Structures are given as C-alpha cells and as structure tokens.
N, C-alpha and C positions, 0 to 999 in steps of 0.2 A: 640282912638282904647282902648277898656279896655283890663288890664289885669289885674292878681290877687294881690293885696296886699301883701300877704305872702308869695310870691316868693325872692322876694327881703329881704334879711336875710343879718344882720348884717357883715357880712364877704363875703357873696355870691350869688350868684342866683340861686334857687334850687327848684325842684319840681316835681310834678309826669307829666311821660310823656302824654299827649291828655287830660288832665283834666286840668293842670295845663300851663302845657311848652309845644307847638308845633312848627309847621315849621312857622306858623303867626309870632308868638310870637320871636322867634327866630331872626326872619327877624328884628322884629323890635327893639330887643334888641339889635344887630347888629348895627344895625344903630343910638342910640342913645348912643349905647357905642365909636363910631366913633365920634360923637359929642363930648361929653365930654371930653375926652381924648385930641380933639385935644383944648379944651378949655383950661384945666389942662396944656398944653403946650403951650398954647397962639401963637397959627399959625394957618392958616387957615385948614378944612379936607383935603385939595387937595394937601398938603404939608406932611400931618399925614403917616408916616407906621406904620403898627400895625402886633404882632404874634400872629398865630392860631395853635391853638392843639387842640386834639381829644383823647379821654381814649376808652376802650375797647366796649361802650354801644354799645347794638346792636343798636340804637337811633343815637347815636353818627356820624355815617358817613352821614345822613340826617339833622341831624341839623347845626353841623358844616359849613355844605354846605351854610343852611340858614343866618350862622351867617357874615361867608366868602360876603354872597350874599350883607348883610344889610350894613357891613364896605365897600366892595364897589361901590355901588349906591349914598354910603357919598362923595364920592372922596376919599376914603382915599385906599392906596397901603396896600396891605396883603402878610405877608411873614409865607407862612403856612407849619408846619413839619409836617403833617398828624398826625397817629396817635404815641402817645407818652405818656413818662412818665409826669405829669405837673411840677415837678420841670425840664424837657427840653424846657416845654416853658419858665418857669423864665430864664434861659440859655437863651436863642434863643433872649428875650426882653432885658435881659442884656450883653451880648456878641456882640451884635450888636449895640447895643446904640438906639432902637427903639422908639416907644415912647409911645407903653404901649402893650396889650396882653390879648386872649383871650386862656380859658382854657374850651372846652367842657367836664365838666365830673361833674359828682354825688358824685365823692370822694368816701367813702363807705357807702352810702346809696343803700339798697336793689335793683334789677334790673329796677322796678318801675322807677325808677327818672333818672329825667335828670337834666342839670343846666350849671352853668358857675362860673368858676374864673377868677377874673379879674385885671388886674396887668395896672400900667402907669407906667414910665421910668423910667429906674433905674429897675424893676419887685419888684417895691411900690404895694400892696396889695389895692386895691377900698377897701371901707367899708361904711356901713350905712351911718356913718358920713362926710364921701369924697364919693362922685361918683356915689355909687349905686340905692341910693334915686331918685339924679339927672337922672339915666336913665329910670327908672320909670313915672317921670313928663314928661319927655321929650315926650314917647309916649304914655302918657295919655293927653296929651295938642297938639297932634296929628305932625305926624313926615313933611308933605308936602311935597314937590316934592322933584324929587332925583335928585343928581347935575346932571349937565351939561356934564361931561365928569364923567364915572365911570373909580375909581381907576380898579391899576392893579394887576394882583396876580402869585408872585414868590413859588415855590413846592421847597423844602430842605430837606436834608439827616441829619437829626442832630444826628445820632446816636453815627456814631467814634468820633465825636468832642464834646462831650457829657461826652463819658466816658474817654476821654483822659483828660479833663478837672478835674474829680472826682480822679479818679487816682494817681494827683498830690500830696493831700493830705495826700499820706502813702510815706512811701518807699516800692516798692512790693518785694522786695529783702528781709524784715523780717516777710513776713509771710509765715507759716509754714503750712503746710497741713491738714490741722486740716479735722474733720469729722464734717461737717454741714448740720441741715436740714430744708428745706428750705420751706416756702409756699404759695406762691406768689398769693393764692386767684384768680385765674385764673385773675388777674388783668394786670398792665404794669410792674410788677417787674420781668417777664423771661425775655423780649426783653430788658428790660433797664440795669437791675442788672448781671443779667445772665453771659454774656459774660465774664464782669469781674473776677467774682468770675469763672466764670471756668480756666480763665487767670492766677489768683494765684494759681492755683495747688491744691484745696481744694478739699475735699473729695464730695459732693456736695448727697444730696437724695432730689433730686426735686418733688414738690410735688404740684400739679396746678399751675403748671408753665408757661403755654402756655393761654395767653387771651382769653377768651370767657363770652361775656356779659349774658350769659344764669346763669352764676356761679352754676354747678352742685357740685360745692363740699361745699362750703357753704358762706355765703354773708362774703365781701371784707372787716369786721370790725374788725380786731384782738382785738380791747380795750372790745369786749362782750366777756365775760368768755367760751360761747356754742361754738362761733368762733376759740377760739385759743386753743380749746382740743383737735385738731384736731394735731397741732403742739405738745404739750406737749407729750401727746400718742408716738409721734413718736419720738420724742428725748429719753423718756425712753426704750422704745422697741430695736431703732436701739443703744442706746450707743454712739448715738454724743456726740460732745465737745460741742455745742450750736445749738438753734432752731434761726432762725429768720423768722419771718413773714411781708408779707406787707399788707398797704391795696388797694383799689383797683386801685389808680392815682399815690399808690408807692410813693407819698411825703412822706411816716410817714413807719418807721418798729418799732416793735417790736420784744423782745429778750425771750429765753427760755434759761435758764442755763441749765448747766450740768446733776444738778439732775432734770431736768422737770418743775422748779418754774417759774412763768413767771415774766419779770423785773419790778418794778416799774418805770414808767418815771421819776422823780427824783431822784433818785436813777443813775440811766442808763446817767443824765444831770449832775450827781456829778463825775460818770468814764471818759466820755468827756470829761468834764472840764478839768479834771486831765494831762492827756493825752493833750488835746491841748496847754495849760500851760507848760508841760514840753518841747515841740517844741517852744513856744514864751510867755515864762517869763512874769509877770507880766502887762497882758492885764485885760480886764474885762468881766466878762461872768455877763448877763442875767438869771435873775429865772424867773418865773412867783408866783404870791400869795399864789397860792395855796400851793408851793412844799415847802417837808422835810428843816429842817435846815443843815440836811446832804451837802445842795447843797453850802450854804453860807459856815458852816464850811470846806469842802472840799476845795473850793477855795481859801480862806484865806489859810490853810495851804499849796498848792501848791504855794504862792505868788502873784495869784490875788486878782481883787477885783469886790467880788459880790453885783450887783445892782436887787431888785426887779423890778418886770415891771408889767404894768397890760397883762390879759391874753389877746390874740390874732393876727394874726400872723402880720395883720395892722401895730397893736401898736408893735412888737418886731421889723419888719424891719423897719420901720419909724425911731425910736430908734436907731438901731443902725446905722444905715446909717449916722444918727446925731452926733452920739458920739462915731463911729467907733469903738467897741465894736466887740469881736473875734469870740465871740458863745454865743450863746442864746437854754435855753431849756422849753420845758413846758411838765409840769403833762400828757400832751393826746399826747404824741411824737411826738410833732413837733420839730427839733432842726435846728437852722438859722448858717450857717455859713457866717463871713465879704467878708470870698475870696471867694465865692458862693454868688454874689451881696445880700449878705442879706439874702438867700431866705433858705425853707428849704427843705429838700433833703430825701431821703429815702436812699439812697443808699450811701453817704458821711459816716453817723455814722455806717453801717455796716463796710465798709475797718475798720473804725479807732477802730471799737470795735475789727476784725480780728488780726488787727497789735498788739492793746495791750496785746491780750492773748498770742499771737506768742514771744512778744521782752521779757514779761514775765515769759512767761514760766508755766503760771497761769489757773488755769481755773476760769471762771465767777463767779463758786459759791463761790470761794475762794476768787474773789474779794470782794463781798456782802457781807461773813458774819458775817464783824466787824459793816457793815452800820445796816444790818440786828437785832444785836444782842443790837445795840444803841439807830436805831429809830423804832418808831410804829405808822405805820401811816393806817390810817381807810382811804385810794380811795377817792373818790369822791363819796357822798353818795346825793341821789335826794329828796326833799322832794316837793310835791303837796300846795300850799297855796293861799290862796282866797286875800290877801295884802300883794306884797313883801315889800313894803317901812313900813309898820307898821313894820311888824316883822322885819325886821333887824334892827331897832330903836329900836323896844323890847330888841332883843339880847344885841346891844350893852350896853343901858343902863342896863341891868339883869348883864352882868360880866365886863363889862368897868371899873366899880366903883369897882369893888373887889380888895383887895391890891392887889400891882406888878403889876397890870396889865398896857399894852400899847397896845393906843385903833391906827390904821391906818386905809387910806382910799384910798389905790392903785387901788383895785379892790374890791369891797363892802366893808366887815368888815371884818380885820384883829385884832384878840385880842394875845397879845403873856405875857405866862408868864414864868418866869425862865426855868419852865421844860414840860411845855405846851402850845402848841398857836392853835388856830385854824384859818380856814379863810369860810365866807360866803358871798355869792355871788347869786347875778339873774341870772337868765337863758335869755338871749336877746331874745327867741323865744317862750315862754312857760313859764305859771304860776309857776314857781320851783324856789327853792332856793336850792342851792348846798353847801354843807359842804365838806371841808376837815378839817380833826383835824388828833394832830401829840400830844403822850406822849415820853419823855426822859427816863422814868422809866420802862417801863412795856408794854408787849402785854395787861394785866389785868386790866391795869389805863387807857390806849387808850382806851378800849369798854364801860368799865366803863362815862368815859368822854363824848365818843362821845354819846353814850344811853342820858345821860342827859341833851346835849346841842338838840338833836336829838327831846326831849319830850320837849325842850321851841319852836322850831320851828314847833311841829306839835301839838303844846296843840290848 
C-alpha cells in the first residue's frame, strides 16, 4: 500500500483528511502500530494490549474505529477510552501498564486535519527516530494477512479516575474562588478540566467550552496571536484574575495574566518549577534549549538543578523516565510531570497556577513583573532558508568566534554571552530556521540583536 510519506512527522502522524489520511490509511497505521509496539515490547502481537482515544474532530469516530480495527486484526487487544483529551490516553497507558497507545487527534491543527499521537509502554512517545518511520515502512512493504484470531476490545470511562489523579497535584483547600476566564477552543478541555475547576469553586467565565470539531469560534491553537485575542479581550473586559486557554486535544494550556498580557512558556515554566520545588525540594528540572535564562536562574534560586534538553516531547519524556526529573517545560506550552507518567498535561499546570496564586495571594502579573523587567525575549521567529545546515554553520562561525561566546549543540546551535544569548534550530518538517534570542539588558537591546542575527539568517 502506498501512503504519503510526509504524514509521518518527527513526533506524530498528521495530514489532511481524505487527501492524505482516510479510513484505509488509518486501518493500515493501526496494523503497523500494533506490530511496532509488539516488537518494542519483545512479545507477540497476540500478547499485546494497546490503549485508544480520540478527540472531538468530526472525522475522529470513523478513523478511531479504523485504527482499532487495524490493531485488533493484527491480534492486539484494545482498551478504548472513547472521546478524551490526549493526556487521558497517556494516563490510560501509564496507569494500566499497557504496551502502548494511540490517540486519534490532530492537536491544534485546523478542522481539515487528522492524525495520531503514538506512545509505547510507560506513555513514552514514539518519534521519527523510533517507531513512526517503522510504521511507514511496514505499510509500504505490505502488511500481508491478518491474524488468525483477532484481539478483543474493552471500553472504559476514564474521566473520574483521571480527574482524581490530576487533583492529587494540589491541595484543593488552598484554592480561592478566583475569577477565571477559560477558552476551551471547542476542544477537549471543557469535559476534561471543566469539572475540576467547578469543583474548586472558581468563578468561571466559560467560552467555547463544548467540544465541536467545526471550531465555530476560532482554530484551537492559542499560540497564534489571532486565536488568543479573544481570551485576552475577555480577561480585560470581565476583570478576571486570569485567563486560561487550551489547544484542541487539551494537552497544552496557555495563560493570560490579569492585565490581559500573554504569559510566555519559559516564564510559566519558571513559575511552575518554583511552585513544585517548594513541594519537593532539591529536584532536577528540565527546560528546552530555546528558553529564557529565567528558568535556570529561578530553579537554582529555589534549590533545584536546572538541565537543558532537546526540544520535543519524546526527548523530554525519555530523559525524565531515565533520570527521574521532577518536571520539564517547553517554550511551546508542553509541561511534563514525573508523577504523571512523565507525560505532558494541560490540566495539571492550570491547577498548580491556581494554587500558587491563591496560596500567595498574588496576581499573576505581580509574579511576572520582576521577570519581565529583567529577561527580554524575542519569542520564536521563523525564517525560510534554502540550505539550513549551511546557514547554521555560517551563524556558528560568525558568532561563535566572538569574545566571550560559548557554543553548545543540545538542539541546533546555541551561542551564549554574558548578557545575551540565542538558539537557532532547523524545523523538522519545513525549510525553516527558528530563532529564539534573549537580552538581559533591555527590550531595545534584544530587538537590535534580534534584527542583527535575523539579518545573517536571511541574507
């Protein structure tokens, strides 16, 4: 069977419904996934048990059914959680010790997209380096006959047990009745997180809170400014203490402070790390190579050990499992927790921030003010380049030879000076270079250095 090779991404499978992924493709992926997981587990497919979940996309019931049929036709047993948030699929796999799991989702992508997030035992993600390309090759080589005996299907309701597990990260009695504007983006946040927030006695202003794969409000990607303008306006108009927005499959949450300002992911990582280290002192915290120095500085000040890591959930989860790190955060809004199967969650960060604000009697803008006054960050800026490796080498030669430069290669090229630094890395899927730059001097200094480095990239 021929499948579009471009749907097999670095961290998931994703493409346009119909043009790139349809029922036949999903069925074949289900079969290939069952074989790959059995191989990784070192057992026959007939002894393999896989979790399954799906989000609210209009095509999800059909395609999840085909993934399930493919897995059972290979002989694997399936535990089906139905319509859930992605982290609930991780919980299903991790809490029951399943061999792997497949989440039918296209995450934050527009309505026309579909796909799958794939994990092995322990809810550790497959990647292009391990598993995802193996599925593609199995399909292209031909899957052959189905198993003589199909696997079984067990349907489970995960909501109550998942919500109980998430609530263990805080003391509910600490949370005050804050006024919170929430934007579910018509994704999975409403049913997944909503009952917890209601239980905590918050004053909720719920918007786009019901799952709807037509996305009548806006695309479920709060990282894009046009998609978060709604929640920003709502916070300012309502006088809310903060705003929280989730992406489509609700494994990421994004925060708007009480003044209506968006909270950058590295600042949020630093604040979460502080709060978690107060509960569990002396632990190791992971942060990604793009991040502001605020993370390392605040972690160190809180008695923790900061460790820089390669971008991507497969790399965070694998290292956390191996080394026992307490928490990891990415600029993109993925936050990982050791005590939640080392998986990323859009529920737990919301609970922790609500607890921190309540316990300290502080506004989010007050926590952020000293950070915003010292750390001036560019955010991630994309540039189209003809030859990414050559341009990376040029940038390293230009800046790495300057006095005081420290060059590292955790992910792409990072160049650090005493009072500013930057990271440049290639996109996994497009001819792009991604720049993140920070100055510890001023906004104007950051902008000047940003424009200078962009000049080299785009020359």
